[in-house]
PyMOL Python script that loads the backbone (N, CA, C, O; Angstrom):
from pymol import cmd

cmd.read_pdbstr("""\
ATOM      1  N   MET A   1      -5.907  14.244   0.032  1.00  0.00           N
ATOM      2  CA  MET A   1      -4.735  14.452  -0.791  1.00  0.00           C
ATOM      3  C   MET A   1      -5.193  14.391  -2.248  1.00  0.00           C
ATOM      4  O   MET A   1      -5.999  13.537  -2.618  1.00  0.00           O
ATOM      5  N   GLU A   2      -4.684  15.282  -3.050  1.00  0.00           N
ATOM      6  CA  GLU A   2      -5.112  15.321  -4.446  1.00  0.00           C
ATOM      7  C   GLU A   2      -4.576  14.121  -5.231  1.00  0.00           C
ATOM      8  O   GLU A   2      -3.521  13.573  -4.910  1.00  0.00           O
ATOM      9  N   ARG A   3      -5.305  13.737  -6.239  1.00  0.00           N
ATOM     10  CA  ARG A   3      -5.023  12.528  -7.020  1.00  0.00           C
ATOM     11  C   ARG A   3      -3.621  12.531  -7.642  1.00  0.00           C
ATOM     12  O   ARG A   3      -2.933  11.511  -7.622  1.00  0.00           O
ATOM     13  N   ASN A   4      -3.207  13.651  -8.181  1.00  0.00           N
ATOM     14  CA  ASN A   4      -1.896  13.729  -8.814  1.00  0.00           C
ATOM     15  C   ASN A   4      -0.785  13.449  -7.804  1.00  0.00           C
ATOM     16  O   ASN A   4       0.165  12.728  -8.111  1.00  0.00           O
ATOM     17  N   ARG A   5      -0.896  14.006  -6.617  1.00  0.00           N
ATOM     18  CA  ARG A   5       0.109  13.763  -5.570  1.00  0.00           C
ATOM     19  C   ARG A   5       0.100  12.299  -5.149  1.00  0.00           C
ATOM     20  O   ARG A   5       1.156  11.715  -4.904  1.00  0.00           O
ATOM     21  N   LEU A   6      -1.092  11.704  -5.065  1.00  0.00           N
ATOM     22  CA  LEU A   6      -1.183  10.287  -4.715  1.00  0.00           C
ATOM     23  C   LEU A   6      -0.510   9.417  -5.776  1.00  0.00           C
ATOM     24  O   LEU A   6       0.215   8.476  -5.456  1.00  0.00           O
ATOM     25  N   PHE A   7      -0.758   9.743  -7.024  1.00  0.00           N
ATOM     26  CA  PHE A   7      -0.144   8.973  -8.108  1.00  0.00           C
ATOM     27  C   PHE A   7       1.373   9.029  -8.007  1.00  0.00           C
ATOM     28  O   PHE A   7       2.035   7.992  -8.055  1.00  0.00           O
ATOM     29  N   TRP A   8       1.928  10.221  -7.867  1.00  0.00           N
ATOM     30  CA  TRP A   8       3.384  10.347  -7.809  1.00  0.00           C
ATOM     31  C   TRP A   8       3.950   9.785  -6.513  1.00  0.00           C
ATOM     32  O   TRP A   8       5.073   9.282  -6.495  1.00  0.00           O
ATOM     33  N   GLY A   9       3.191   9.862  -5.436  1.00  0.00           N
ATOM     34  CA  GLY A   9       3.636   9.245  -4.188  1.00  0.00           C
ATOM     35  C   GLY A   9       3.628   7.725  -4.264  1.00  0.00           C
ATOM     36  O   GLY A   9       4.413   7.055  -3.593  1.00  0.00           O
ATOM     37  N   SER A  10       2.734   7.188  -5.088  1.00  0.00           N
ATOM     38  CA  SER A  10       2.635   5.741  -5.246  1.00  0.00           C
ATOM     39  C   SER A  10       3.673   5.198  -6.221  1.00  0.00           C
ATOM     40  O   SER A  10       3.911   3.991  -6.258  1.00  0.00           O
ATOM     41  N   ARG A  11       4.288   6.066  -7.005  1.00  0.00           N
ATOM     42  CA  ARG A  11       5.398   5.662  -7.875  1.00  0.00           C
ATOM     43  C   ARG A  11       6.630   5.581  -6.992  1.00  0.00           C
ATOM     44  O   ARG A  11       7.022   6.569  -6.371  1.00  0.00           O
ATOM     45  N   ARG A  12       7.232   4.425  -6.937  1.00  0.00           N
ATOM     46  CA  ARG A  12       8.341   4.211  -6.020  1.00  0.00           C
ATOM     47  C   ARG A  12       9.629   3.971  -6.793  1.00  0.00           C
ATOM     48  O   ARG A  12       9.647   4.015  -8.023  1.00  0.00           O
ATOM     49  N   GLY A  13      10.693   3.721  -6.065  1.00  0.00           N
ATOM     50  CA  GLY A  13      11.979   3.429  -6.678  1.00  0.00           C
ATOM     51  C   GLY A  13      12.128   1.976  -7.096  1.00  0.00           C
ATOM     52  O   GLY A  13      13.141   1.593  -7.681  1.00  0.00           O
ATOM     53  N   MET A  14      11.115   1.165  -6.793  1.00  0.00           N
ATOM     54  CA  MET A  14      11.165  -0.258  -7.122  1.00  0.00           C
ATOM     55  C   MET A  14       9.987  -0.605  -8.021  1.00  0.00           C
ATOM     56  O   MET A  14       8.842  -0.303  -7.686  1.00  0.00           O
ATOM     57  N   LEU A  15      10.252  -1.223  -9.136  1.00  0.00           N
ATOM     58  CA  LEU A  15       9.198  -1.628 -10.052  1.00  0.00           C
ATOM     59  C   LEU A  15       8.173  -2.523  -9.350  1.00  0.00           C
ATOM     60  O   LEU A  15       6.972  -2.413  -9.594  1.00  0.00           O
ATOM     61  N   GLU A  16       8.656  -3.402  -8.484  1.00  0.00           N
ATOM     62  CA  GLU A  16       7.756  -4.324  -7.783  1.00  0.00           C
ATOM     63  C   GLU A  16       6.705  -3.563  -6.971  1.00  0.00           C
ATOM     64  O   GLU A  16       5.545  -3.969  -6.913  1.00  0.00           O
ATOM     65  N   LEU A  17       7.112  -2.476  -6.356  1.00  0.00           N
ATOM     66  CA  LEU A  17       6.151  -1.676  -5.585  1.00  0.00           C
ATOM     67  C   LEU A  17       5.196  -0.932  -6.502  1.00  0.00           C
ATOM     68  O   LEU A  17       4.010  -0.812  -6.195  1.00  0.00           O
ATOM     69  N   ASP A  18       5.692  -0.435  -7.615  1.00  0.00           N
ATOM     70  CA  ASP A  18       4.813   0.218  -8.589  1.00  0.00           C
ATOM     71  C   ASP A  18       3.726  -0.741  -9.053  1.00  0.00           C
ATOM     72  O   ASP A  18       2.575  -0.341  -9.228  1.00  0.00           O
ATOM     73  N   LEU A  19       4.086  -2.005  -9.254  1.00  0.00           N
ATOM     74  CA  LEU A  19       3.136  -3.003  -9.733  1.00  0.00           C
ATOM     75  C   LEU A  19       2.087  -3.361  -8.689  1.00  0.00           C
ATOM     76  O   LEU A  19       1.032  -3.898  -9.027  1.00  0.00           O
ATOM     77  N   VAL A  20       2.366  -3.072  -7.441  1.00  0.00           N
ATOM     78  CA  VAL A  20       1.394  -3.285  -6.366  1.00  0.00           C
ATOM     79  C   VAL A  20       0.590  -2.011  -6.117  1.00  0.00           C
ATOM     80  O   VAL A  20      -0.640  -2.044  -6.095  1.00  0.00           O
ATOM     81  N   LEU A  21       1.276  -0.906  -5.933  1.00  0.00           N
ATOM     82  CA  LEU A  21       0.607   0.321  -5.482  1.00  0.00           C
ATOM     83  C   LEU A  21      -0.218   1.020  -6.554  1.00  0.00           C
ATOM     84  O   LEU A  21      -1.301   1.526  -6.258  1.00  0.00           O
ATOM     85  N   LEU A  22       0.262   1.061  -7.778  1.00  0.00           N
ATOM     86  CA  LEU A  22      -0.482   1.795  -8.805  1.00  0.00           C
ATOM     87  C   LEU A  22      -1.835   1.151  -9.135  1.00  0.00           C
ATOM     88  O   LEU A  22      -2.830   1.870  -9.235  1.00  0.00           O
ATOM     89  N   PRO A  23      -1.912  -0.176  -9.309  1.00  0.00           N
ATOM     90  CA  PRO A  23      -3.239  -0.769  -9.513  1.00  0.00           C
ATOM     91  C   PRO A  23      -4.141  -0.614  -8.277  1.00  0.00           C
ATOM     92  O   PRO A  23      -5.352  -0.433  -8.407  1.00  0.00           O
ATOM     93  N   PHE A  24      -3.547  -0.687  -7.090  1.00  0.00           N
ATOM     94  CA  PHE A  24      -4.318  -0.483  -5.863  1.00  0.00           C
ATOM     95  C   PHE A  24      -4.904   0.929  -5.847  1.00  0.00           C
ATOM     96  O   PHE A  24      -6.081   1.117  -5.541  1.00  0.00           O
ATOM     97  N   LEU A  25      -4.083   1.902  -6.174  1.00  0.00           N
ATOM     98  CA  LEU A  25      -4.541   3.289  -6.202  1.00  0.00           C
ATOM     99  C   LEU A  25      -5.679   3.464  -7.206  1.00  0.00           C
ATOM    100  O   LEU A  25      -6.660   4.152  -6.922  1.00  0.00           O
ATOM    101  N   GLU A  26      -5.553   2.859  -8.347  1.00  0.00           N
ATOM    102  CA  GLU A  26      -6.553   3.003  -9.409  1.00  0.00           C
ATOM    103  C   GLU A  26      -7.860   2.279  -9.089  1.00  0.00           C
ATOM    104  O   GLU A  26      -8.945   2.811  -9.327  1.00  0.00           O
ATOM    105  N   ASN A  27      -7.752   1.071  -8.552  1.00  0.00           N
ATOM    106  CA  ASN A  27      -8.922   0.208  -8.427  1.00  0.00           C
ATOM    107  C   ASN A  27      -9.552   0.134  -7.039  1.00  0.00           C
ATOM    108  O   ASN A  27     -10.766  -0.036  -6.928  1.00  0.00           O
ATOM    109  N   ILE A  28      -8.774   0.256  -6.004  1.00  0.00           N
ATOM    110  CA  ILE A  28      -9.276   0.040  -4.642  1.00  0.00           C
ATOM    111  C   ILE A  28      -9.358   1.331  -3.840  1.00  0.00           C
ATOM    112  O   ILE A  28     -10.345   1.569  -3.143  1.00  0.00           O
ATOM    113  N   TYR A  29      -8.342   2.155  -3.935  1.00  0.00           N
ATOM    114  CA  TYR A  29      -8.269   3.382  -3.137  1.00  0.00           C
ATOM    115  C   TYR A  29      -9.545   4.224  -3.195  1.00  0.00           C
ATOM    116  O   TYR A  29      -9.995   4.685  -2.146  1.00  0.00           O
ATOM    117  N   PRO A  30     -10.148   4.449  -4.360  1.00  0.00           N
ATOM    118  CA  PRO A  30     -11.342   5.314  -4.389  1.00  0.00           C
ATOM    119  C   PRO A  30     -12.482   4.823  -3.496  1.00  0.00           C
ATOM    120  O   PRO A  30     -13.284   5.634  -3.035  1.00  0.00           O
ATOM    121  N   GLY A  31     -12.572   3.527  -3.243  1.00  0.00           N
ATOM    122  CA  GLY A  31     -13.639   2.973  -2.420  1.00  0.00           C
ATOM    123  C   GLY A  31     -13.324   2.884  -0.937  1.00  0.00           C
ATOM    124  O   GLY A  31     -14.173   2.467  -0.148  1.00  0.00           O
ATOM    125  N   LEU A  32     -12.113   3.271  -0.545  1.00  0.00           N
ATOM    126  CA  LEU A  32     -11.745   3.219   0.874  1.00  0.00           C
ATOM    127  C   LEU A  32     -12.459   4.308   1.664  1.00  0.00           C
ATOM    128  O   LEU A  32     -12.797   5.367   1.134  1.00  0.00           O
ATOM    129  N   ASN A  33     -12.681   4.022   2.950  1.00  0.00           N
ATOM    130  CA  ASN A  33     -13.211   5.087   3.803  1.00  0.00           C
ATOM    131  C   ASN A  33     -12.094   6.088   4.096  1.00  0.00           C
ATOM    132  O   ASN A  33     -10.921   5.802   3.858  1.00  0.00           O
ATOM    133  N   GLN A  34     -12.454   7.236   4.600  1.00  0.00           N
ATOM    134  CA  GLN A  34     -11.493   8.321   4.811  1.00  0.00           C
ATOM    135  C   GLN A  34     -10.334   7.905   5.718  1.00  0.00           C
ATOM    136  O   GLN A  34      -9.187   8.269   5.458  1.00  0.00           O
ATOM    137  N   GLN A  35     -10.621   7.151   6.772  1.00  0.00           N
ATOM    138  CA  GLN A  35      -9.552   6.737   7.686  1.00  0.00           C
ATOM    139  C   GLN A  35      -8.535   5.834   6.978  1.00  0.00           C
ATOM    140  O   GLN A  35      -7.329   5.962   7.190  1.00  0.00           O
ATOM    141  N   ASP A  36      -9.027   4.929   6.143  1.00  0.00           N
ATOM    142  CA  ASP A  36      -8.108   4.057   5.409  1.00  0.00           C
ATOM    143  C   ASP A  36      -7.337   4.838   4.346  1.00  0.00           C
ATOM    144  O   ASP A  36      -6.178   4.527   4.071  1.00  0.00           O
ATOM    145  N   LYS A  37      -7.961   5.839   3.753  1.00  0.00           N
ATOM    146  CA  LYS A  37      -7.230   6.695   2.808  1.00  0.00           C
ATOM    147  C   LYS A  37      -6.086   7.398   3.530  1.00  0.00           C
ATOM    148  O   LYS A  37      -4.980   7.505   3.000  1.00  0.00           O
ATOM    149  N   GLU A  38      -6.356   7.872   4.731  1.00  0.00           N
ATOM    150  CA  GLU A  38      -5.300   8.532   5.509  1.00  0.00           C
ATOM    151  C   GLU A  38      -4.215   7.551   5.904  1.00  0.00           C
ATOM    152  O   GLU A  38      -3.044   7.926   5.971  1.00  0.00           O
ATOM    153  N   ARG A  39      -4.573   6.312   6.166  1.00  0.00           N
ATOM    154  CA  ARG A  39      -3.563   5.284   6.441  1.00  0.00           C
ATOM    155  C   ARG A  39      -2.691   5.058   5.201  1.00  0.00           C
ATOM    156  O   ARG A  39      -1.481   4.865   5.317  1.00  0.00           O
ATOM    157  N   TYR A  40      -3.302   5.084   4.026  1.00  0.00           N
ATOM    158  CA  TYR A  40      -2.535   4.929   2.785  1.00  0.00           C
ATOM    159  C   TYR A  40      -1.541   6.076   2.631  1.00  0.00           C
ATOM    160  O   TYR A  40      -0.398   5.863   2.226  1.00  0.00           O
ATOM    161  N   TRP A  41      -1.974   7.279   2.950  1.00  0.00           N
ATOM    162  CA  TRP A  41      -1.059   8.427   2.880  1.00  0.00           C
ATOM    163  C   TRP A  41       0.136   8.189   3.794  1.00  0.00           C
ATOM    164  O   TRP A  41       1.275   8.475   3.427  1.00  0.00           O
ATOM    165  N   LYS A  42      -0.133   7.664   4.987  1.00  0.00           N
ATOM    166  CA  LYS A  42       0.937   7.374   5.946  1.00  0.00           C
ATOM    167  C   LYS A  42       1.864   6.283   5.385  1.00  0.00           C
ATOM    168  O   LYS A  42       3.081   6.345   5.555  1.00  0.00           O
ATOM    169  N   LEU A  43       1.274   5.294   4.722  1.00  0.00           N
ATOM    170  CA  LEU A  43       2.068   4.230   4.118  1.00  0.00           C
ATOM    171  C   LEU A  43       3.049   4.788   3.099  1.00  0.00           C
ATOM    172  O   LEU A  43       4.187   4.327   3.015  1.00  0.00           O
ATOM    173  N   LEU A  44       2.620   5.771   2.330  1.00  0.00           N
ATOM    174  CA  LEU A  44       3.480   6.347   1.302  1.00  0.00           C
ATOM    175  C   LEU A  44       4.699   7.058   1.874  1.00  0.00           C
ATOM    176  O   LEU A  44       5.644   7.344   1.138  1.00  0.00           O
ATOM    177  N   GLU A  45       4.698   7.346   3.162  1.00  0.00           N
ATOM    178  CA  GLU A  45       5.847   7.973   3.819  1.00  0.00           C
ATOM    179  C   GLU A  45       6.900   6.943   4.236  1.00  0.00           C
ATOM    180  O   GLU A  45       7.989   7.315   4.675  1.00  0.00           O
ATOM    181  N   CYS A  46       6.587   5.668   4.102  1.00  0.00           N
ATOM    182  CA  CYS A  46       7.492   4.611   4.544  1.00  0.00           C
ATOM    183  C   CYS A  46       8.561   4.327   3.493  1.00  0.00           C
ATOM    184  O   CYS A  46       8.438   4.698   2.326  1.00  0.00           O
ATOM    185  N   GLU A  47       9.591   3.669   3.945  1.00  0.00           N
ATOM    186  CA  GLU A  47      10.704   3.290   3.072  1.00  0.00           C
ATOM    187  C   GLU A  47      10.287   2.151   2.128  1.00  0.00           C
ATOM    188  O   GLU A  47       9.511   1.271   2.500  1.00  0.00           O
ATOM    189  N   ASP A  48      10.814   2.188   0.918  1.00  0.00           N
ATOM    190  CA  ASP A  48      10.495   1.159  -0.071  1.00  0.00           C
ATOM    191  C   ASP A  48      10.821  -0.246   0.427  1.00  0.00           C
ATOM    192  O   ASP A  48      10.019  -1.166   0.259  1.00  0.00           O
ATOM    193  N   GLN A  49      11.979  -0.415   1.032  1.00  0.00           N
ATOM    194  CA  GLN A  49      12.383  -1.746   1.494  1.00  0.00           C
ATOM    195  C   GLN A  49      11.426  -2.285   2.546  1.00  0.00           C
ATOM    196  O   GLN A  49      11.143  -3.483   2.571  1.00  0.00           O
ATOM    197  N   ASP A  50      10.926  -1.415   3.414  1.00  0.00           N
ATOM    198  CA  ASP A  50       9.951  -1.849   4.421  1.00  0.00           C
ATOM    199  C   ASP A  50       8.666  -2.303   3.742  1.00  0.00           C
ATOM    200  O   ASP A  50       8.140  -3.372   4.049  1.00  0.00           O
ATOM    201  N   MET A  51       8.164  -1.489   2.822  1.00  0.00           N
ATOM    202  CA  MET A  51       6.924  -1.853   2.130  1.00  0.00           C
ATOM    203  C   MET A  51       7.092  -3.166   1.367  1.00  0.00           C
ATOM    204  O   MET A  51       6.199  -4.013   1.383  1.00  0.00           O
ATOM    205  N   PHE A  52       8.210  -3.333   0.713  1.00  0.00           N
ATOM    206  CA  PHE A  52       8.466  -4.554  -0.043  1.00  0.00           C
ATOM    207  C   PHE A  52       8.390  -5.771   0.879  1.00  0.00           C
ATOM    208  O   PHE A  52       7.758  -6.770   0.533  1.00  0.00           O
ATOM    209  N   ALA A  53       9.023  -5.695   2.040  1.00  0.00           N
ATOM    210  CA  ALA A  53       8.987  -6.800   3.000  1.00  0.00           C
ATOM    211  C   ALA A  53       7.568  -7.035   3.516  1.00  0.00           C
ATOM    212  O   ALA A  53       7.153  -8.181   3.687  1.00  0.00           O
ATOM    213  N   TRP A  54       6.837  -5.977   3.759  1.00  0.00           N
ATOM    214  CA  TRP A  54       5.455  -6.126   4.250  1.00  0.00           C
ATOM    215  C   TRP A  54       4.570  -6.780   3.211  1.00  0.00           C
ATOM    216  O   TRP A  54       3.819  -7.701   3.531  1.00  0.00           O
ATOM    217  N   PHE A  55       4.646  -6.319   1.971  1.00  0.00           N
ATOM    218  CA  PHE A  55       3.770  -6.850   0.933  1.00  0.00           C
ATOM    219  C   PHE A  55       4.086  -8.303   0.603  1.00  0.00           C
ATOM    220  O   PHE A  55       3.196  -9.053   0.202  1.00  0.00           O
ATOM    221  N   LEU A  56       5.335  -8.706   0.766  1.00  0.00           N
ATOM    222  CA  LEU A  56       5.716 -10.092   0.526  1.00  0.00           C
ATOM    223  C   LEU A  56       5.543 -10.959   1.775  1.00  0.00           C
ATOM    224  O   LEU A  56       5.908 -12.135   1.777  1.00  0.00           O
ATOM    225  N   ARG A  57       4.993 -10.381   2.818  1.00  0.00           N
ATOM    226  CA  ARG A  57       4.715 -11.082   4.080  1.00  0.00           C
ATOM    227  C   ARG A  57       5.985 -11.592   4.767  1.00  0.00           C
ATOM    228  O   ARG A  57       5.944 -12.576   5.505  1.00  0.00           O
ATOM    229  N   ARG A  58       7.080 -10.937   4.528  1.00  0.00           N
ATOM    230  CA  ARG A  58       8.311 -11.292   5.229  1.00  0.00           C
ATOM    231  C   ARG A  58       8.256 -10.778   6.659  1.00  0.00           C
ATOM    232  O   ARG A  58       8.862 -11.349   7.566  1.00  0.00           O
ATOM    233  N   GLU A  59       7.520  -9.691   6.841  1.00  0.00           N
ATOM    234  CA  GLU A  59       7.296  -9.116   8.164  1.00  0.00           C
ATOM    235  C   GLU A  59       6.063  -8.245   8.101  1.00  0.00           C
ATOM    236  O   GLU A  59       5.536  -7.970   7.022  1.00  0.00           O
ATOM    237  N   ASP A  60       5.605  -7.811   9.262  1.00  0.00           N
ATOM    238  CA  ASP A  60       4.454  -6.921   9.363  1.00  0.00           C
ATOM    239  C   ASP A  60       4.887  -5.614  10.000  1.00  0.00           C
ATOM    240  O   ASP A  60       5.828  -5.588  10.794  1.00  0.00           O
ATOM    241  N   PRO A  61       4.204  -4.528   9.656  1.00  0.00           N
ATOM    242  CA  PRO A  61       4.512  -3.255  10.322  1.00  0.00           C
ATOM    243  C   PRO A  61       4.211  -3.351  11.815  1.00  0.00           C
ATOM    244  O   PRO A  61       3.259  -4.019  12.217  1.00  0.00           O
ATOM    245  N   GLU A  62       5.008  -2.695  12.622  1.00  0.00           N
ATOM    246  CA  GLU A  62       4.753  -2.660  14.060  1.00  0.00           C
ATOM    247  C   GLU A  62       3.572  -1.759  14.386  1.00  0.00           C
ATOM    248  O   GLU A  62       2.842  -2.012  15.343  1.00  0.00           O
ATOM    249  N   ASP A  63       3.384  -0.721  13.606  1.00  0.00           N
ATOM    250  CA  ASP A  63       2.294   0.236  13.794  1.00  0.00           C
ATOM    251  C   ASP A  63       0.987  -0.402  13.314  1.00  0.00           C
ATOM    252  O   ASP A  63       0.884  -0.816  12.159  1.00  0.00           O
ATOM    253  N   ASN A  64      -0.008  -0.481  14.197  1.00  0.00           N
ATOM    254  CA  ASN A  64      -1.281  -1.113  13.847  1.00  0.00           C
ATOM    255  C   ASN A  64      -2.016  -0.392  12.727  1.00  0.00           C
ATOM    256  O   ASN A  64      -2.717  -1.029  11.941  1.00  0.00           O
ATOM    257  N   GLU A  65      -1.867   0.923  12.640  1.00  0.00           N
ATOM    258  CA  GLU A  65      -2.498   1.679  11.558  1.00  0.00           C
ATOM    259  C   GLU A  65      -1.897   1.274  10.215  1.00  0.00           C
ATOM    260  O   GLU A  65      -2.622   1.075   9.240  1.00  0.00           O
ATOM    261  N   LEU A  66      -0.591   1.154  10.167  1.00  0.00           N
ATOM    262  CA  LEU A  66       0.073   0.714   8.939  1.00  0.00           C
ATOM    263  C   LEU A  66      -0.257  -0.739   8.638  1.00  0.00           C
ATOM    264  O   LEU A  66      -0.439  -1.106   7.477  1.00  0.00           O
ATOM    265  N   LYS A  67      -0.336  -1.565   9.666  1.00  0.00           N
ATOM    266  CA  LYS A  67      -0.678  -2.981   9.475  1.00  0.00           C
ATOM    267  C   LYS A  67      -2.031  -3.102   8.797  1.00  0.00           C
ATOM    268  O   LYS A  67      -2.206  -3.937   7.909  1.00  0.00           O
ATOM    269  N   ARG A  68      -2.992  -2.277   9.204  1.00  0.00           N
ATOM    270  CA  ARG A  68      -4.327  -2.347   8.611  1.00  0.00           C
ATOM    271  C   ARG A  68      -4.276  -2.045   7.105  1.00  0.00           C
ATOM    272  O   ARG A  68      -4.856  -2.783   6.307  1.00  0.00           O
ATOM    273  N   ILE A  69      -3.599  -0.985   6.722  1.00  0.00           N
ATOM    274  CA  ILE A  69      -3.577  -0.641   5.298  1.00  0.00           C
ATOM    275  C   ILE A  69      -2.729  -1.642   4.514  1.00  0.00           C
ATOM    276  O   ILE A  69      -3.050  -1.945   3.365  1.00  0.00           O
ATOM    277  N   VAL A  70      -1.675  -2.151   5.099  1.00  0.00           N
ATOM    278  CA  VAL A  70      -0.879  -3.183   4.426  1.00  0.00           C
ATOM    279  C   VAL A  70      -1.739  -4.419   4.188  1.00  0.00           C
ATOM    280  O   VAL A  70      -1.670  -5.021   3.116  1.00  0.00           O
ATOM    281  N   ASP A  71      -2.550  -4.805   5.176  1.00  0.00           N
ATOM    282  CA  ASP A  71      -3.444  -5.954   5.007  1.00  0.00           C
ATOM    283  C   ASP A  71      -4.463  -5.703   3.896  1.00  0.00           C
ATOM    284  O   ASP A  71      -4.778  -6.609   3.125  1.00  0.00           O
ATOM    285  N   ILE A  72      -4.972  -4.492   3.815  1.00  0.00           N
ATOM    286  CA  ILE A  72      -5.930  -4.152   2.753  1.00  0.00           C
ATOM    287  C   ILE A  72      -5.245  -4.249   1.387  1.00  0.00           C
ATOM    288  O   ILE A  72      -5.818  -4.789   0.440  1.00  0.00           O
ATOM    289  N   VAL A  73      -4.033  -3.732   1.288  1.00  0.00           N
ATOM    290  CA  VAL A  73      -3.296  -3.816   0.015  1.00  0.00           C
ATOM    291  C   VAL A  73      -3.056  -5.283  -0.340  1.00  0.00           C
ATOM    292  O   VAL A  73      -3.289  -5.694  -1.477  1.00  0.00           O
ATOM    293  N   ARG A  74      -2.595  -6.061   0.620  1.00  0.00           N
ATOM    294  CA  ARG A  74      -2.327  -7.477   0.369  1.00  0.00           C
ATOM    295  C   ARG A  74      -3.574  -8.201  -0.146  1.00  0.00           C
ATOM    296  O   ARG A  74      -3.492  -8.999  -1.080  1.00  0.00           O
ATOM    297  N   LYS A  75      -4.705  -7.924   0.454  1.00  0.00           N
ATOM    298  CA  LYS A  75      -5.955  -8.617   0.090  1.00  0.00           C
ATOM    299  C   LYS A  75      -6.469  -8.209  -1.280  1.00  0.00           C
ATOM    300  O   LYS A  75      -7.290  -8.917  -1.863  1.00  0.00           O
ATOM    301  N   ASN A  76      -6.013  -7.101  -1.799  1.00  0.00           N
ATOM    302  CA  ASN A  76      -6.584  -6.569  -3.041  1.00  0.00           C
ATOM    303  C   ASN A  76      -5.584  -6.485  -4.187  1.00  0.00           C
ATOM    304  O   ASN A  76      -5.852  -5.809  -5.180  1.00  0.00           O
ATOM    305  N   THR A  77      -4.452  -7.148  -4.076  1.00  0.00           N
ATOM    306  CA  THR A  77      -3.464  -7.056  -5.140  1.00  0.00           C
ATOM    307  C   THR A  77      -2.885  -8.403  -5.545  1.00  0.00           C
ATOM    308  O   THR A  77      -1.821  -8.450  -6.163  1.00  0.00           O
ATOM    309  N   GLY A  78      -3.550  -9.484  -5.216  1.00  0.00           N
ATOM    310  CA  GLY A  78      -3.037 -10.791  -5.595  1.00  0.00           C
ATOM    311  C   GLY A  78      -1.879 -11.263  -4.743  1.00  0.00           C
ATOM    312  O   GLY A  78      -1.136 -12.162  -5.136  1.00  0.00           O
ATOM    313  N   LEU A  79      -1.722 -10.652  -3.566  1.00  0.00           N
ATOM    314  CA  LEU A  79      -0.607 -11.029  -2.695  1.00  0.00           C
ATOM    315  C   LEU A  79      -1.064 -11.900  -1.533  1.00  0.00           C
ATOM    316  O   LEU A  79      -0.416 -11.934  -0.486  1.00  0.00           O
ATOM    317  N   GLN A  80      -2.182 -12.605  -1.714  1.00  0.00           N
ATOM    318  CA  GLN A  80      -2.678 -13.471  -0.664  1.00  0.00           C
ATOM    319  C   GLN A  80      -1.769 -14.701  -0.562  1.00  0.00           C
ATOM    320  O   GLN A  80      -1.185 -15.136  -1.554  1.00  0.00           O
ATOM    321  N   PRO A  81      -1.658 -15.253   0.652  1.00  0.00           N
ATOM    322  CA  PRO A  81      -0.842 -16.467   0.785  1.00  0.00           C
ATOM    323  C   PRO A  81      -1.510 -17.618   0.037  1.00  0.00           C
ATOM    324  O   PRO A  81      -2.735 -17.662  -0.076  1.00  0.00           O
ATOM    325  N   GLN A  82      -0.718 -18.532  -0.463  1.00  0.00           N
ATOM    326  CA  GLN A  82      -1.245 -19.692  -1.166  1.00  0.00           C
ATOM    327  C   GLN A  82      -1.835 -20.668  -0.148  1.00  0.00           C
ATOM    328  O   GLN A  82      -1.226 -20.934   0.888  1.00  0.00           O
ATOM    329  N   SER A  83      -3.011 -21.195  -0.446  1.00  0.00           N
ATOM    330  CA  SER A  83      -3.666 -22.151   0.468  1.00  0.00           C
ATOM    331  C   SER A  83      -3.232 -23.556   0.176  1.00  0.00           C
ATOM    332  O   SER A  83      -3.677 -24.491   0.841  1.00  0.00           O
TER     333      SER A  83
END
""", "prot")
cmd.dss("prot")
cmd.show_as("cartoon", "prot")
cmd.util.cbc("prot")
cmd.orient("prot")
């Protein structure tokens, strides 16, 4: 997927999601393997409210492919649980 489309797909209707996805796209996405990049594309098709709940660890995606990319986003955006 071309970079411009990824940028606009990562811009969401919620500022909170923009603050998670845009830095992830800039800093982490380029280093992902192709399969994880494709998982990210799939993530961008999800509803904002679902992503918000996933990133805040209120719930996890049922789809294992989405769970993997959500876990990668969580680990790389300061959304780790407090120890």
